[in-house]
C-alpha positions in Angstrom: 10.4 -26.2 -50.4 7.0 -24.7 -48.6 8.4 -21.0 -49.2 8.5 -21.8 -53.2 5.3 -23.7 -53.3 3.7 -20.3 -51.9 5.5 -18.3 -54.8 4.5 -20.8 -57.6 0.6 -19.7 -56.9 1.0 -16.4 -56.9 3.0 -16.2 -60.2 1.0 -15.1 -63.0 -0.3 -18.0 -65.1 1.7 -16.8 -68.5 4.5 -17.9 -66.6 3.7 -21.7 -66.5 2.1 -22.1 -70.2 3.7 -25.5 -70.3 6.9 -25.0 -69.1 9.3 -28.1 -68.8 9.3 -29.5 -65.3 6.0 -28.0 -64.0 2.9 -30.4 -64.4 -1.1 -29.2 -63.7 -4.2 -31.2 -62.7 -7.8 -30.0 -62.2 -10.1 -32.2 -60.1 -14.0 -31.8 -59.9 -15.2 -34.2 -57.1 -19.1 -34.5 -57.9 -20.9 -37.0 -55.6 -18.8 -40.3 -55.6 -17.0 -39.3 -58.9 -13.9 -37.4 -59.2 -13.4 -36.1 -62.9 -10.0 -35.1 -63.8 -7.3 -33.3 -66.3 -3.7 -33.6 -66.0 -1.4 -31.3 -68.3 2.1 -32.1 -69.1 4.8 -30.5 -71.6 5.6 -33.0 -74.1 9.3 -32.4 -73.3 8.9 -33.8 -69.6 7.1 -36.8 -70.8 9.8 -37.5 -73.6 12.1 -37.9 -70.9 10.2 -40.6 -69.4 9.2 -42.5 -72.7 9.1 -42.5 -76.4 6.2 -40.3 -77.6 5.9 -39.2 -81.4 3.0 -37.7 -82.5 0.7 -36.2 -79.6 -2.4 -36.7 -82.0 -2.1 -40.4 -81.3 -0.6 -40.6 -77.8 0.2 -44.3 -76.8 -2.5 -44.2 -73.9 -1.3 -47.5 -72.1 1.9 -46.6 -71.5 0.9 -42.8 -70.3 -1.6 -44.3 -67.9 1.1 -46.4 -66.5 3.5 -43.7 -66.2 1.1 -40.9 -64.9 -2.4 -41.9 -64.0 -1.9 -45.2 -62.3 0.6 -43.5 -59.6 -1.5 -40.3 -59.5 -3.7 -41.5 -56.5 -7.0 -40.7 -55.1 -8.4 -41.1 -51.7 -11.6 -39.9 -50.1 -11.7 -40.0 -46.1 -8.9 -42.4 -46.6 -10.7 -45.0 -48.9 -9.0 -45.6 -52.3 -10.6 -44.5 -55.5 -10.5 -46.5 -58.4 -9.3 -45.5 -61.9 -11.7 -45.9 -64.2 -11.6 -47.4 -67.7 -12.0 -44.7 -71.1 -8.8 -42.4 -70.2 -8.3 -40.3 -73.2 -5.7 -37.8 -74.2 -5.5 -34.9 -76.7 -2.8 -32.3 -77.5 -2.9 -29.1 -75.1 -1.5 -26.3 -77.3 1.7 -26.8 -79.8 3.8 -28.0 -76.6 1.6 -30.1 -74.0 -0.5 -33.1 -73.9 -3.8 -33.5 -71.6 -5.2 -36.6 -70.1 -8.7 -37.1 -69.1 -9.7 -39.7 -66.7 -12.6 -40.3 -63.9 -12.1 -42.0 -60.4 -15.0 -43.8 -58.5 -14.7 -43.2 -54.9 -16.6 -45.5 -52.0 -18.2 -42.3 -50.8 -19.4 -39.1 -51.4 -16.1 -37.2 -51.5 -15.7 -34.5 -48.8 -12.3 -34.6 -48.2 -9.9 -35.6 -51.0 -6.2 -36.9 -50.5 -3.9 -36.9 -53.7 -0.5 -38.4 -54.2 1.5 -37.5 -57.3 3.6 -40.5 -57.2 4.9 -39.8 -60.7 6.9 -37.2 -59.4 9.6 -39.8 -58.4 10.0 -40.6 -61.9 10.5 -36.8 -63.0 13.6 -34.8 -62.2 13.7 -33.4 -58.7 12.9 -30.0 -59.5 9.5 -31.0 -61.2 6.5 -29.2 -59.6 2.7 -30.3 -60.0 0.0 -27.4 -59.3 -3.4 -29.1 -58.8 -6.8 -27.0 -59.0 -9.5 -28.9 -56.8 -13.0 -27.8 -57.8 -15.5 -29.1 -55.3 -18.0 -26.5 -56.6 -17.9 -22.9 -58.3 -17.3 -21.0 -55.3 -15.3 -23.9 -53.6 -11.9 -24.1 -55.2 -8.7 -24.9 -53.5 -5.0 -25.0 -55.3 -2.2 -27.4 -54.0 1.7 -27.5 -55.1 3.4 -31.0 -54.8 7.0 -31.7 -55.2 9.1 -34.7 -55.4 9.9 -34.5 -51.5 6.3 -33.8 -50.9 4.0 -35.4 -53.5 1.3 -35.6 -51.3 -1.7 -33.0 -50.6 -5.3 -32.5 -49.1 -8.1 -30.4 -49.8 -11.8 -30.3 -47.8 -15.2 -29.3 -48.8 -16.0 -26.3 -47.5 -19.2 -26.4 -45.0 -21.0 -22.9 -44.7 -22.0 -21.3 -41.4 -25.3 -21.1 -42.5 -25.7 -24.9 -42.6 -23.8 -25.2 -39.4 -26.8 -23.1 -37.9 -29.3 -25.0 -39.8 -27.9 -28.4 -38.2 -27.8 -26.8 -34.7 -31.4 -25.8 -35.1 -32.4 -28.9 -36.3 -31.1 -30.9 -33.1 -31.7 -28.0 -30.7 -34.5 -29.8 -29.0 -32.2 -33.1 -28.0 -28.8 -31.0 -27.7 -27.5 -29.0 -24.5 -24.1 -28.3 -26.0 -23.3 -26.5 -29.1 -19.8 -25.8 -30.8 -19.5 -22.6 -32.2 -16.4 -21.5 -33.5 -14.2 -23.5 -31.4 -16.2 -22.1 -28.4 -18.4 -24.3 -26.4 -22.0 -22.7 -25.4 -23.6 -24.6 -22.9 -27.3 -24.2 -22.3 -28.2 -25.2 -19.0 -30.5 -28.4 -18.4 -33.0 -26.0 -16.6 -34.3 -25.2 -20.0 -36.1 -28.5 -20.0 -38.5 -26.8 -18.0 -39.2 -23.7 -20.3 -42.8 -23.4 -21.9 -43.3 -24.0 -25.4 -43.6 -20.2 -26.0 -40.0 -19.1 -24.5 -38.4 -22.2 -26.2 -39.9 -20.8 -29.7 -38.6 -17.7 -28.9 -35.2 -19.4 -28.3 -35.1 -20.9 -31.4 -36.1 -18.1 -33.4 -33.2 -15.9 -32.0 -30.8 -18.7 -32.6 -32.1 -18.8 -36.4 -31.4 -14.9 -36.8 -28.0 -15.0 -35.5 -27.0 -17.9 -37.6 -28.8 -15.9 -40.6 -26.7 -12.7 -39.6 -23.4 -14.7 -39.2 -24.0 -16.6 -42.6 -24.4 -13.4 -44.1 -21.5 -11.9 -42.6 -19.0 -14.8 -43.4 -20.5 -14.5 -47.1 -19.5 -11.0 -47.4 -16.1 -11.7 -45.8 -15.3 -14.6 -48.2 -16.7 -12.3 -51.2 -14.4 -9.4 -50.3 -11.1 -11.7 -49.9 -11.9 -13.7 -52.9 -12.3 -10.5 -54.9 -9.2 -8.9 -53.5 -6.8 -12.4 -54.2 -8.4 -13.8 -57.1 -5.6 -12.2 -60.0 -3.2 -13.4 -57.6 -4.4 -17.2 -56.6 -5.4 -18.1 -60.2 -2.5 -19.8 -62.0 -4.9 -20.7 -65.2 
């Protein structure tokens, strides 16, 4: 199944345009709120409910069918589906549902369970795009046997070093990429000038690492952008 998930992510977007047995979600966490759009083929929805003109869809029935079982959690706490769900035709053969969820705290990591997959045929796949920020986009695949997935907001190396600098006077151990660099407690006896020099060196190292990390990320994204995008 994981091999199938990997292949689904890299197939071209045209191959998925409202195909039956494939649905999509686009989630945008901002603060405590998650805005989401779920897209389904009309043929799939009509296997589960009576659906006539997609311009006037039965919102209560659609909400019960696909939105209520679509459960979001932020740091393990359930996010509440908010009133005001809307729907509109999505092309000639699809339907888009727009919804919002409110979480108990700011969303740093998001857990999603696409519970509606239990109702759809076993081969149905759900592709999800989680947009934490313009430069922080995750893509996931869920299926009936694995309906849940997780995504986490990335933390830049520059932000980590800024935190290290801010807490340097009261720390003697600094985690760095899984390796712990321990500073001798003898540093407590260093002069103010020596401490300032050490902090300046740490700042320069952090800035250099942050620049290198950003460059690597840009190179990887450019080389995989066409493959990773299924929209």
